[in-house]
N, C-alpha and C positions, 0 to 999 in steps of 0.2 A: 504493500500500500504506500509506503514512504517513497519507494522508487517511482511509482506512478505519479505521486503527488508533485514531484519537481519537474515533470516533463511538460507542464503547460507552457505555452509560448506567449510572450508579451504581445498585446495588440499594438502594432507600430503606429497607429494613427493618432494615439493620444499621449500627450505629455503635459504634466501640470505640476506646479509647486506653489504652496502657499507660504513659503518661508519669507520672513520679513514683514508679514502682516501683523499689526498690533491686534491681539485678541480682544482687548477691551474696546476697540473701535468697531468691532463687527456687530451686525444686527443680532437680535436674540436668536440663539441656537446656531447661528452661522459659525461660531467659533468651534462647533463640534465637527465641522468638515475636516477631512483628512489634511494634515499639514505635512505628512510624510509622502513624498512623491512616489515611493515604492508602493505604499498602501493605496494610493489613488489610481495607479495603473490597472487596467483591465487585462485579463489573460483569457486565452481560449485554448482548450485542449485539442491537439491534432485528432483527426477522425478515429484512428486506430486506438489511441489512448482513451478517447471518449467512450468508444464502444466497450473497451475492457472495463472501465470504471463503472459503467451502467450495468454490465453483467454482474459485477461484484456487488453493487447496490441491490440488484434484484435478488441475489442469493441471501443477502442480509435481511431483506424484507420477508422472504419466504420462511426464514428460520426464526424471525422475531416473534416473541410472545406479547410484547407490550411496546408497540411503536408509537412514538410521539413526533408530531410535526411542528416545527417552529418557523414562522413566516415573517418576512420583513417587506419593506416597500418595493424591493426589486422584483417581487412576484407580481406586482400590479402594473409594471411599466408597459407591458404589452397590451394592457387595457386602456392605455393613454394617460395614466396617472404618473406623474413624475416621482422618482425616488428622492432621497435626501443627500446621499454622499457619493453618487455615481459621477461620471464626468460632467453631466449636465443636471445634477441633482439640485434640489432647492437650496440646501445650505452651501453646496459648492459654488453655485452661481452668486449667492449673496456674499460669500467671502471674497469673490472677485469684484464685487460692486455691481453685479448684473442682476436684473430682475428675473425671477423664476419664469420658466416657460409655461405658458397657459396650456393646459392639457384638457382632457375630457372631464366633465363634472362627475364627481363620484356617484351621484344619484342616477346618472345616465350610462355609466361604464358597465360593460358586461364582464362577468367573471371570466378569467382566463382558463386555458386548458389545465394549468396547474391547480387552480381552484377546483375545477370539476373533477380532476383526477383524485384529489384529496377527498372530495365528496363520495366518490365511488369506493375508495379504499376504506373510508369510515363506514359506509353502508354495509360493506362486506365484513366488517369487524377487524380489518387489518390495522387501521389507524385507531388508536384508543382515545387520543385527545389532540386538539390543535391549540397551540399557543401562538398568539399573534401580537405584533407590535403595531399593526396597521389599524387606522381609524376609518377606512373607506367603506366599511360595511359589506364588502364583497363576499366575505365568508358566509355571513348570515343569508345574504341574498342568493348565494349559490346553492343553499340547501343544507348547510351544517346547522344542527339544532343548537339552541342557546346553551344547553348544558354540556355540549361537546367542545366548546371553544372558550378559551380564556383570552379576552381582548384586553391586554395589560395597559394599553394607552387610551382605552375608551373606544367609542363608536360614534361617528358623527350623525348617525341616524337614530340614536337611542337617547331617550330622556329617562332619568331616574328620579323617583319621588324622594324628596328630602326626608320625609317622615317614615313611610312604610317600606321604602326601598324597592317598590314595584318598578320594573323596567319596561318601557314602551318602545317598540321598534317602529319607526315612522317611515313613510314613503316620501320623506323630504328631509332636508338637512336641518337638524336641530341647532339653532344658534342662540347665543345669549341675547337677552332683551337689551342690555346695555353692555358695551365693551369695557368690562372691569374684571376684577378677580372673581366676583360672584357669577356662578354658572347658570343662574335663573333664566329660563327661557320665556317667562311671561305666561306660562300655562300652568294648570293645576291638575293634580291627580284625581281622576273620577272616583276613586275608592275612598280616599281619606282627606281630600282637599289640600294635601301638602303641595308645596312648590315643586315643580318639575325642573330638574337640573340637566344641563348639557353634560354628557358623560366623558367627553374628551378631556384629558388632563393637561395642565400647564407644565412648562418646564419648572422643575423644583417642587412640584406637587407629588405627594405620595401616590404610589400605584394603588388601585382599588384592592382592598383586602381580600374579598372573596375570590375574584379571579386569580390573584397572585397565589393564594393558598392552594387552590386547585392545581395551578400550574406547577407549583413546587412538589405537590404530591405525585403527579404523573411523571415529573422529571426524575424523582427518586425511584419510581417503579420501572422506568423505561430501560429496555435493553438495547433500543435503537432510537436515536434522536436525529432526525433529518432536518437540516436548516435550509430553507428556500429563500434566497434573495435578501439576506441580512448581512450588514457589515459587522454585526455583533460588537458594537462599541458603546451602546447605551445601557448602563447599569440601572437597576438590578436585573432587567430582563435578560441581558446577555449571560448572566450567571447561571441560568437554568440549563442550557445545553451543556455547560461546563460540568454541572452536577453529574450528568450521565457519563461524560467522558472520564471524569475522575474515578469512576467505579472500576476502570480497567477493562481491557479487551474481552475478558471472559464474562463480564457482567453488563457492560454498557459500551456501545459504540456511538461515535459522533460522526455524522456525514454532513458536509457543508456543500451546498450548491450555490455558488456565487462567483462572478467573474473576477472580483477583487479578492486579495488576501484579507484575512481577518486576524484579530489577536488570538483566536482559538484554533487557527490553522495548524499550529504545531501539535495540538492535542487531538486532531481529527484522525479517524481511521481512514477517511477518504475525503478529498476536496475536489469536486468536479467543477472545472472552470468552463461554464457554459450558461446559456440563458435557462431560466427555470422551466419554461414551456418545452424547450428542446429536451431537457432531461426527463421531465414527466412523460412526454410522449414516448421516448425511447424506453423508459422504465415500464410503462404499461404494456408496450409491445412485448417486452421480455416476460412479463407476467401473464401475457395473453388475456389481459383485461381491457375491454374497450372503455374509452373516456366518453362519458355521456355528454350530450350537448346541453347548453344552459337552458333551463326552463324556469320562468318566473312563476312561482306558486302563489295562489291566492285561495284562502279558505273563508267561505261566507256562510254564516248561520242565518237561516230564515225561520221565523216562528210567529206565533200569535200570543199577544199579551193584552189582557183587558179587551178593549174594543178596537185593537189595532193589529196590523201585521207589521213585522219589522225585519230589517236586514242589518247585519253588522259583520265587518271583517275581523277575523281573529288570527292569532299566530298559528301557522300550519302545524307546529309541533306542540303548542300549548293553547288549545282552543278556548280556554276560559279567559284568556288575556286578549282584550280588544286592542287592535293596532290601527294606525292611520294609513289605510290603503284604499278605502272606498270613499270617493268624494260625493257621490250622489246616487240615488236610485229613482228611476222614472217608473212609477207604478202604473200610470194610466196614459202614458204617451204625451205628457204636456210639459215636462220639465225643460226649461231653456238651457242651452249650452253655456257653460261657464268659460270666461276668457282664460287663456293659458296662464296668465300671470296670477290669477286668483285661485287656481285649482288646488294648490297645496294648502291654502288657508281653509278651503271648504272641507278638507279632510279632517282637520283637528277640531273644527268648530262643531261638527256633527258626526260623532262616531256611530250612532245608531240612527237608522233611517226608518221612519214610520209612515203608515198610511191607514186611514180609517177602513175597517173591514167592509163597510157598506159600499166602498168604491171598487172592490175587487171581487172576483169569484174564486173562492178558496181552492176548488178542485181544478181550476183552469186559469192559473196565473201566468203572466208574461212580463215580469219585471225586467227593466233594462238597467244594467250596471254601468256606471261611469267611473273611470279611473283617472289618476293624475296624468299618466301618459308619458313617463320618462322614457319608455321604450316604444313609444308610439302605439300603445295598446288601444285598440278601438273599443267602443262600447260593446257590451255583450247582452243579448236578450236570452233569457232562460225560460223554459217551460216547466212550471212547478205545480205540484198538488199538495197544498198544506191541509187539506181536509182530513188526511190520515195522520197528521202530526207534523212537528217541526222537522226541518231538514238541515243536514250538514253537507255543504257542496264544496268539493275540491276542484279548483280550476287551474289549468296550466297554460301559460302563454309562451309561444315560440317566437322570440324576437327576429329570428332569421326569416321565417315564413310569414310573420305578422299575423298569426292566427291563434285563437283561443281553442282549447279543448276542455271538455268536461271529464275530468279523471274519475270522479266518484260522486254519487248522490246517495247519502245514507240518512237513516233516521237519527235525529240529534238526541243524544242522551246527556242531559245537563248534569246528571248526577255522577257521570263516569269520572273516575280519577284521572288527572292529567298533571303534568309537570307545571311548575310556575317559575317565573323568572324574577328573582328579587336579589337585591344587595342591600341588606339592612344597615350595613356599616358606612355606606357611601355618604349619606347626609352628614353624619358626625365628622367624617374625615374631611369633607368639603368645608364645613364650618371652621374646623381647626386650621385648615390651609388659609382661608380668608383672614382669620384672626391673626395668623402669623405674618401675613403680608401687611396688615394695618399696623402691627406692632413694629415691623421694620420701618414703616413710614413715620414712626414717632408718636403714635397715639398712646396716651397714658393708660386709658382703659379701653384696649382694643376690642375686648369681648362685647362691651356695651355698645361701642361704635358699630360693630358688625350687626348686632341685634337690631339697632335702629335702622341700619341700611336695609337689612332683610325685610323688616316690617314696612318700610317706606316703599320698597320695590313691590311687595305684595299688594299694597293699597293702590299704587299706580297701575298695576296690572289689572286689578279688579275694576278700577274706573274705566280703563280702556275697554275691558270686556263688556261692561255695562253700556258703554256708548255703542259698541258694535251690536250688542243685543237690541238696543233701542232702534238702531237703523234697520236691523233685520225684522224686528217686530212691526215697524212702520210699513216696510215693503210687504210683509205678510198680510197686514191688515188691509192694505190697498188691494192686494190680489184677491183676498176673501170677499171684499166688498164688490169687486167687479164680477166675481162668479155669482155671488148672491143676487146682485142686480140683474144679471142675465137670466138667472133662473126665475126670478120674480116676474120679469117682463114676459118671459115665455109662458109662465103660468097664467098671467093676466090675459095674454092674447088667446091662449087655449080656452079659458073659461068664457071669454067674450065671443068665441067662434071666429076670430079674425085670423085668416091665413096670412102667410107671408106675402102672397100676391095681393090679397085684399089690403094689407097694410101699405103697399106701394101705391094703391089707388086713392088713398086718402088725400084730402086737400093739403097741398104742400105746407101752407102756413100753419095748419092745425098740427101736423106732424112736427114741425119745427118748434111750436109752442110746447108740445108735450115733451119733446127732447130737452128743451131748456129747463123746464120744471124738474125733470128727472135728474138733470145734471146738478142743479142747485141742491136737490135732496141728497144726491150722491156725495157732493162736496161736504155738506153738513154732517152726514153720518161718518164720512171718512175722517174729518177733522176731529169729531168726537172720539172716535176710536183711537186716533193717533195721540190725542191728549190723554186718554185713559192709559195708553201704553206708556206714555212718558211720565205720568204722574207718580209721585213717590209711593203712593199706596199700592202700586202694582209691583209686586216683588218678582224679579226675574229668576228663571231657572239657571243654575250654574252649568257651564258646558259639560255635557256627557252625563248629567245626573238624571235626565228624564225629559218630560215635555209638559207644557201647560196649555190646555186647549179650552176654548170658550164652550160653555155648556149649551147644548142645543135648546133653543127657546128661552134662554136666560141671558140676555145681553149684559155684558160686564161681569159675568160670573164665570169662573174658570175651574176646570178639573185638573188636578195635579197628578201626573203619572210618573212614577220613578222608573228608571231603566232597570233591567233585570239585575245588574250588578249592584246598583244603588239600593234596590229593594233587599237584596241579600244582606247588605251592610245594616240596613234598618232592622231587619228581622234578627240578626245576630245581636245588635245592640239591645233590642227589647228583651231578648232572651237572657242576656248577661247583666243588664243594668239593675241595680237595687233600688233605683228611685221609684217612688210610689206611682208617679204619673207615666212610667214607661211599662205599662202592663202588657201591651200587645200592639200589633199593626191593625189599624181599622181601615175599612174601605167603604166609601159612601159616594153620594152624587157629586161631591166636590173633590174626590180623589182619595188617595191613601195617606195615612199619617201615623206616627207613633203617638199613642195617647193613653189616658187612664181608663178606669173601669167604665166610665160613662160615654166612651167613644162611640157606642152603637147609636145613641140618640142625640148626642151633643158634640160640639167642637171641643172635646176634652183633650186638647193638644198638650203634649208633655212640656213641663217647665225645666226638665233636666237640660243642662247646658249643651251636652253633646247631642242629645235627642232633638232638641230644638234646632240645632244647626243642621241636622240631617233633614228635618222637615222643611226648613227654610231653603235648603239647597234645591228643592223641587218646586219652590214658588209659594209655599204657605206664608200668609201674612197674618201674624197673630192678632193684629188690631182689627182686621176685617177678613176672616178666613174664606169668605166667598169669592173675593177678587183674585 
């Protein structure tokens, strides 16, 4: 192996040296670019050496009992995403005073053959765990389950709840609401109302505890650790492959796939100087295992709840966890198309999409699903029968062919056990990091300063959401009025026996006068509803908690409907809370609420602080429960 290791040839086209550059003068992280010209140079193995190394790697894979894969930015360069320390890497260019090359957006990049080879090896039980330094989200998008990958530097598509640790994989890039040390995205957890935090870590911030512990565990167990596309220079992540190498050849082998040398090259059993895709393709040929093409998987749950049908996108591997992947559902063929710039926003503002039962035929439904479209996914119309129960639909999209396929339609079992994706330590670690940064800036009581900043950020985000809710409510009210007016007009015409043709034959000025009166009435009613929506007495539903719908025949009175997840939280609270006014969940003409023993006949809303918050989250107003 050592003889093979030194036969790689230097790629002659590249020469670089960062000697003489003041480290302190470099942009953030640019000082981590290679300053050793030898480490900067890329090498390529001659064909005969390459083939021999790949055959040896294949033998190691066949004999391995616990194979772990470690991935770096070099694995995603063939997807159009720049690496960091390659000849044209982000930190390399910044160290030269150059701007980074603009590549493919991470939300539009397709997983590479290396990604898909890892997916297949994991599916077959060959790869036991994946450890990644990448934040591009391609491992998760390629099909690796959340519990099978430790993303040590975070994931740009994931938000983590500061309080309960629940992780949400989004179909958009999660960014901070304000560019500061605080990772708050401006959104809130639908389960506990905690602040949602961007999961990518800053330079100097501790690695997330849960993924790191899992990575350390698998590194200790590994008898084969294969590194794809990493310079292995960022600690403590780079220490993990070294753990395997330090066990000795009889217990652990380290294989590095990278064009550049690394600090761990002397400890490696094998170092293949070639692109990661080239190595993975050759490896899979030696193993006689085909590399699957990339398929974008979407899992949608359809069901009935109260007087409504609903649809929600969930994690393909953890179906009880709602994700941001479905931006709209057209139940009756009347939903207007959203502009491309607004599509990501519509995903997280409405995770559950509902429609009144009376507008659909349960045994013959044809909902049209609309997606964000990062891969140019077209809308998809499904044929469903919900008369026999809720449905669990698995969809696959082939970006190459541009076509959807229905992989499976099963009955949905809400009580079935499934994995969850949580990191309960992340919130506390994030707070500790922000406090340390404020302390470095000279704040005497940094903890108090951070607490004030977090609360201010929460209040500002709530105000912003309320304003957005008000705008949406106004648009919804106008649309409802237009529909109601059209129905009322049609009903009046039918009762009067006036046909459409007869209406055209009326005296022109008479028709114009009637239209003018109708318009005035319409404007009056519309303004009244808008004022009602904007009035402080109208409590809005927090995003993702449920819906608040006007009671039929009772203008200005609303029914509050919790989402399935929020109702589960309400039920659990009522079961566990000792407060006298949290006896059970009541359901009546104005919706569901946590209340006391008189809830069957009265608005016996709980006064427990937590229970009241859960009620108010779905729109209950304690001063006037009917609105």
